[in-house]
N, C-alpha and C positions, 0 to 999 in steps of 0.2 A: 083467200087465205083465212084461216081461222085464228082469232085472237088468242094469244096464250094467257093473257091476264084478263079475266072477266071483270065485269063491273062489281060483282059481289066480292071477289078476291081483292080487287084494288081498294074497295072500301075497308075491308078487314085489315089490309096492310097499313093503310093510313091511320086507322084507329090504333093499331099496335104501335106504330111509330110515335104517336102522340102520347100514349100511355107510358111507354118507355121513357120518353123525354120528361114527362112529369115526375116519374119515379126517380130518375137520375138527378133531377134538379131539386128534389125535395129537401136534401140536407141543407141547402142554402137557406131555406125558410126557417129551419130550426137554429142554425148557428150564426145567422147574420143579426147584428145588433146596431141600433142607432145610438150614438153618443152625442152629448151636448156639452159644450164648453163656453161658459159666459166670459166675455171680455168686457172692457170698459165701454166700448162704443157699439158692440154688436154681439150676437150669439152665434157661435160656430157649431154647425150640425154636420156630422159625417157618419158613415156606416163602415163597419169593419167586421171581419170574421172573428168569432170567439169560439174556436174549436176546442174540444176537450183535450186532455193529454194525448201525446203522440200515439199511444197504442190504440185508442179508440178512433182517432183520426185515420190511422192506417187501416183499421178494420172497415171503416165506412168507405174508404176509397177502394179497398179490395172488393167489397160487396158490390159497389157500383160497377167496377170493371168486369167482374164475373157475370153480373146481370146483363150488362151490355153485350158481352160475348155470347151468352146463351140466346138472347133475343135476336141478335144479328144473324146467328146461324138459323134460327127458326124462320126469320123473315126471308132469308135467301132461299131456304128450301121451299117455302110456300110460293115464292115468286117463280122459281124454276120448275115447279111441278105442274 
């Protein structure tokens, strides 16, 4: 039997998956902030999201969803061709 997914195609699919994952997770790098609160006996450090107003947050989420939908269709068509 002939393999449907060749080594070159599988390498391409893995690369596409990694690139899409990095692109979709990149807003966290921009909107994640570290906060520090000094107490009497220790310093509290935590991270939290500092998203812009709701309209920009909605556009970022919509762009991520549409990108994921587009690339998932492309990956499926490459895998099945």
